[in-house]
Each structure stands twice: as C-alpha cells, then as structure tokens.
C-alpha positions in Angstrom: 256.6 158.5 -106.9 258.6 161.6 -108.3 261.5 161.6 -110.5 263.0 164.8 -109.7 266.2 163.7 -108.8 269.0 166.1 -108.0 272.6 165.5 -108.2 274.4 167.1 -105.2 277.8 165.2 -104.6 277.8 166.5 -101.2 277.6 163.7 -98.7 275.9 165.7 -96.2 273.0 166.9 -98.4 272.1 163.2 -99.1 269.3 161.6 -98.1 269.2 158.4 -96.0 267.4 155.1 -97.6 267.1 152.2 -95.4 267.4 150.1 -98.9 269.0 151.1 -102.7 268.0 148.8 -105.2 270.3 149.4 -108.0 270.6 147.9 -111.6 268.5 146.4 -113.9 265.5 148.1 -115.9 263.3 149.7 -113.5 259.6 149.6 -114.6 257.6 152.2 -113.0 253.5 152.5 -112.5 253.6 156.2 -112.6 251.2 158.0 -115.1 254.3 158.4 -117.5 254.9 155.0 -117.4 258.7 155.4 -117.3 261.2 152.9 -117.7 264.8 153.2 -116.4 267.7 151.0 -117.8 270.2 150.9 -115.4 268.2 152.7 -112.8 267.4 152.5 -109.2 265.0 152.7 -106.7 265.1 154.1 -103.2 263.1 153.1 -100.1 262.7 154.6 -96.9 260.6 153.0 -94.0 259.4 150.6 -96.3 257.7 152.9 -99.1 259.3 153.6 -102.6 261.0 157.4 -101.8 262.4 157.8 -105.4 263.1 156.1 -108.7 265.4 157.2 -111.5 268.4 156.4 -113.0 270.9 154.8 -110.8 273.5 157.6 -110.7 271.1 160.3 -109.9 269.4 158.2 -107.1 272.6 156.8 -105.7 274.0 160.5 -105.5 270.8 161.5 -103.8 270.4 158.6 -101.3 273.1 157.1 -99.0 271.4 153.5 -97.8 271.8 151.4 -95.2 271.5 148.5 -97.7 272.5 148.2 -101.4 271.1 145.6 -103.7 272.6 145.2 -106.8 270.8 143.5 -109.6 272.0 141.9 -112.9 271.9 144.3 -115.4 269.4 141.9 -117.1 266.7 141.9 -114.8 263.6 143.8 -114.5 263.1 145.9 -111.1 258.8 146.4 -110.8 255.9 147.0 -108.3 254.9 144.0 -106.6 252.1 141.9 -108.1 248.9 141.4 -106.8 246.9 138.1 -106.7 243.2 138.9 -106.2 241.5 135.7 -106.4 243.5 132.4 -105.5 242.7 129.1 -103.9 246.1 129.0 -101.9 245.6 125.4 -100.2 244.7 124.1 -103.7 248.0 124.6 -104.5 248.6 121.2 -103.4 246.4 119.7 -106.0 248.1 121.4 -108.9 248.6 119.0 -112.1 245.5 116.8 -111.3 243.8 115.9 -114.3 244.4 119.8 -116.3 243.2 118.5 -119.4 239.5 118.4 -118.9 236.2 120.1 -118.8 236.0 122.8 -115.7 232.9 120.9 -114.3 234.2 117.2 -114.9 237.4 118.2 -113.4 236.0 119.3 -110.3 233.2 116.8 -110.0 235.4 113.7 -110.9 238.8 114.8 -109.7 239.1 117.8 -107.2 235.6 117.6 -105.2 236.7 113.7 -104.4 240.4 114.6 -103.5 239.2 117.4 -101.2 236.9 115.1 -99.4 239.5 112.6 -99.0 242.8 114.7 -98.2 241.8 118.1 -96.9 242.4 118.7 -93.4 244.3 121.5 -91.0 247.5 120.3 -92.3 246.7 119.9 -95.6 245.5 123.7 -95.8 248.3 125.1 -93.7 250.8 123.2 -95.8 249.4 124.3 -99.0 248.8 128.0 -98.1 252.5 128.1 -97.1 253.5 126.9 -100.2 251.7 128.9 -102.5 252.4 132.0 -100.0 256.1 131.1 -101.2 255.5 130.5 -104.6 253.7 134.0 -104.9 256.6 135.6 -102.8 259.2 134.3 -104.9 257.5 135.4 -108.4 256.8 139.2 -107.4 253.3 138.6 -105.7 253.3 141.1 -103.1 249.6 141.1 -102.2 
C-alpha cells in the first residue's frame, strides 16, 4: 500500500472510495511498519487503496460510507487463524487444567462421542466464526 498522499482540496480531483475508516491509530503491515495516530484507511472495491493521516486521506478520497472509530481504537489488518477446531468451540472450558493426553482421552474424546452430530458441528462452527469475526480474524 502506498502512502504518498496528496492534498488537493479540489473535489473533482478526489478519488471515490467505497469506505473510509477514520480516526484511531492505524497500524500498517508495510515494509516500514508505519503507524498513523489519527489515521485513515481508504477501501476501494474491497481492497485497501490508501492509508495515512486522516486529514490527507480524507482530502484525497470521497467515500460512499465513512466509519469513524474512537480515538483510542486501533485499526489493523485482519488476523489469520491458520489452525482451529471450530466445532470444538462448544467444548471450551472442559477440564482445561490437565495434561493434554489426559484431557483428550478422559474428557474430550468421550464428550465428542456422545455430543457430536451435524447440528453440534454447525452450531459450534457458527459460534467460532462469529467469535473470530468479532476479534478481527478474517482468514
């Protein structure tokens, strides 16, 4: 993502963004690992088009929709969960304080054999997806 933002002030020179997220601290994943306090993110066609200071990005883009976040919020790229057992969200908290193999053999495997069916998997997966979305996991 480029950060070379220009400030024209001329409305016809402004690009159109589907969404602007403004305010808060924007944490980038660019090579410089830039952080913009009171930053902004412009999104065009589902992709990040620009990030930078709010004043500059707001002058550069007209938005179909603007979301203003709290000044103490952090705006960062979506998180990736590369390994999960989504349906097993329903078994969270079952004997968490014991050794792995004891936990699996004495608690989880018996619970799975009694409880797991298509509805359990569907409900657990939906719950896991909602929790991941709410916490910023996008992939």
